[in-house]
C-alpha positions as CSV (number, residue, x, y, z in Angstrom):
1,M,-0.6,0.1,0.1
2,A,1.0,3.4,-0.6
3,T,-0.1,7.4,0.7
4,Y,-0.5,9.7,-1.7
5,T,2.8,10.6,-2.8
6,E,3.3,7.4,-3.7
7,Y,0.3,6.7,-5.8
8,L,1.1,9.8,-7.9
9,D,4.3,7.7,-9.1
10,F,2.4,4.8,-10.1
11,D,2.3,6.0,-13.5
12,T,3.9,7.8,-16.2
13,E,4.7,11.9,-15.5
14,E,2.2,13.0,-17.7
15,D,-0.7,11.4,-15.6
16,K,1.0,12.9,-12.5
17,L,1.0,16.2,-14.0
18,K,-2.9,15.6,-14.8
19,Q,-3.6,14.2,-11.4
20,Q,-2.1,17.2,-9.4
21,Q,-3.6,19.8,-12.2
22,L,-6.9,18.4,-11.5
23,Y,-6.4,18.2,-7.5
24,Q,-5.4,21.5,-7.5
25,A,-8.9,23.3,-9.4
26,T,-11.0,21.1,-6.6
27,E,-12.2,22.5,-4.1
28,L,-15.1,20.8,-1.2
29,S,-17.9,22.2,-0.7
30,A,-18.3,24.0,3.0
31,Q,-21.2,21.6,3.5
32,T,-18.6,18.2,2.5
33,A,-15.7,20.3,4.9
34,A,-17.6,20.9,7.8
35,A,-19.2,16.8,8.0
36,V,-15.6,15.7,7.2
37,K,-14.1,17.7,10.3
38,K,-16.6,16.0,12.5
39,I,-15.1,12.3,11.9
40,S,-13.8,11.4,15.0
41,R,-12.8,7.8,15.5
42,P,-9.6,6.5,13.1
43,Q,-10.6,4.7,9.7
44,N,-8.3,3.7,7.3
45,W,-9.2,3.2,3.7
46,L,-7.7,1.3,1.0
47,L,-8.2,3.0,-2.2
48,A,-7.5,0.9,-6.1
49,A,-6.2,3.3,-8.3
50,A,-4.5,4.3,-10.8
51,P,-3.0,8.0,-12.2
52,Y,-3.5,7.2,-15.9
53,C,-7.3,6.5,-15.2
54,P,-9.9,9.4,-16.1
55,D,-12.4,7.8,-13.3
56,C,-10.2,8.0,-11.1
57,R,-8.8,11.5,-11.3
58,V,-12.3,12.1,-10.3
59,F,-12.6,10.7,-7.5
60,V,-8.7,10.6,-5.7
61,L,-8.6,14.4,-6.1
62,F,-12.0,14.1,-3.5
63,I,-10.8,11.6,-1.1
64,Q,-7.2,13.1,-0.8
65,K,-8.7,16.7,0.0
66,M,-10.8,14.7,3.2
67,A,-8.3,12.6,4.4
68,E,-6.2,16.2,4.5
69,L,-8.8,17.8,6.4
70,N,-9.2,15.0,9.0
71,P,-6.3,13.5,10.3
72,N,-8.6,10.7,11.6
73,I,-9.4,9.1,8.0
74,R,-6.4,7.3,6.6
75,V,-6.1,6.3,2.8
76,N,-3.6,4.0,1.7
77,Y,-3.5,3.5,-2.2
78,I,-2.7,0.1,-3.9
79,A,-1.9,0.1,-7.8
80,R,-4.4,-1.9,-10.0
81,S,-1.0,-3.7,-11.0
82,D,0.0,-4.8,-7.6
83,F,-3.4,-6.8,-6.9
84,D,-1.8,-9.9,-7.2
85,D,1.3,-9.1,-5.2
86,S,0.5,-10.3,-1.2
87,S,3.1,-8.2,0.0
88,R,0.8,-5.1,-0.6
89,F,-2.1,-6.3,1.3
90,D,-3.0,-6.6,4.9
91,N,-3.5,-10.6,4.6
92,P,-5.1,-13.2,1.6
93,R,-8.6,-12.3,1.9
94,Q,-8.3,-8.2,1.7
95,Q,-6.1,-9.2,-1.8
96,E,-8.9,-11.5,-3.1
97,I,-11.4,-9.0,-2.4
98,V,-9.8,-6.1,-4.2
99,R,-8.7,-8.8,-6.8
100,T,-11.9,-9.8,-7.5
101,N,-13.2,-6.2,-7.9
102,Q,-11.4,-5.3,-10.5
103,K,-12.8,-1.6,-11.2
104,I,-10.9,1.4,-10.2
105,P,-11.8,3.5,-8.5
106,A,-12.5,1.3,-5.8
107,L,-12.5,2.4,-1.9
108,F,-12.5,-0.1,0.8
109,L,-12.5,0.4,4.5
110,I,-9.7,-1.6,6.2
111,G,-11.3,-4.4,8.5
112,H,-14.6,-4.2,6.7
113,E,-13.5,-5.4,3.4
114,E,-16.2,-7.9,3.1
115,D,-18.9,-5.4,3.1
116,G,-17.3,-4.8,-0.7
117,P,-16.9,-1.5,-2.5
118,V,-18.1,1.9,-0.6
119,F,-17.0,3.4,-4.3
120,S,-16.3,1.3,-7.7
121,E,-15.7,3.1,-10.5
122,F,-18.3,5.7,-10.8
123,P,-20.8,7.6,-8.3
124,Q,-23.9,5.7,-7.5
125,V,-26.2,8.5,-9.4
126,V,-24.3,6.9,-12.4
127,L,-24.6,3.3,-12.0
128,N,-28.4,3.8,-11.4
129,Q,-28.6,5.8,-14.3
130,I,-26.1,3.3,-16.4
131,A,-28.8,0.7,-15.0
132,A,-31.9,2.4,-16.3
133,D,-30.5,3.1,-19.6
134,E,-27.2,0.8,-20.7
135,T,-27.2,2.7,-24.5
136,R,-25.9,6.2,-22.0
137,R,-22.9,4.5,-20.5
138,T,-20.7,6.7,-22.3
139,E,-22.4,9.8,-21.8
140,L,-23.0,9.4,-18.4
141,R,-18.9,8.4,-17.9
142,D,-18.2,11.8,-20.4
143,A,-20.0,13.9,-18.2
144,Y,-18.9,12.3,-14.3
145,R,-15.1,12.7,-15.9
146,A,-16.3,16.6,-17.0
147,G,-17.2,16.6,-13.1
148,E,-21.0,16.6,-13.8
149,F,-21.3,14.6,-10.7
150,N,-18.6,15.8,-8.6
151,A,-21.4,16.9,-5.7
152,D,-22.7,13.5,-6.0
153,V,-19.3,12.1,-5.3
154,E,-18.1,14.0,-2.6
155,A,-21.6,13.1,-0.8
156,Q,-21.1,9.7,-1.7
157,I,-17.6,10.0,0.2
158,V,-19.6,11.6,3.3
159,A,-21.9,8.9,3.7
160,A,-19.3,6.2,3.2
161,L,-17.2,8.2,6.3
162,A,-20.4,8.5,8.2
163,W,-20.9,4.6,7.8
164,A,-17.4,4.0,9.2
165,E,-17.4,6.0,11.3
166,Q,-20.1,3.6,13.1
167,R,-18.2,0.7,12.1
168,C,-14.5,1.9,13.6
């Protein structure tokens, strides 16, 4: 598992630069920041992601900014290319759960991986719309990458943090 700085080095310098530019251009809403600051128990998260992935570029910046707001939120990154390396995981079960999911970005609460990812590839609102009309997949994916669902991403992460607060 890796830190955010190490995550940035998972791929090329070009991918790293794209992730950093998006990170600098993004701000959390005041409502999100207030909710994140209220987290009072330590939470350890595992985030499968890669800077080359356009979906990860959108998601990672939100969870990382939240982690920087509250030291109780700890995020460990893992590259998809490391899914088969058992030394990158806390235990074989954790590795199997992450490897089975295969999608990035995918966010898991460490110690509760069996509950599945709390975020996988797209925000739930996009997944719901895709399920309702598969022909809109590309349109919805592009809208997500363009930031049209950023408020939904923030809300889904905040809900995950609140869920984790009850389990940690």
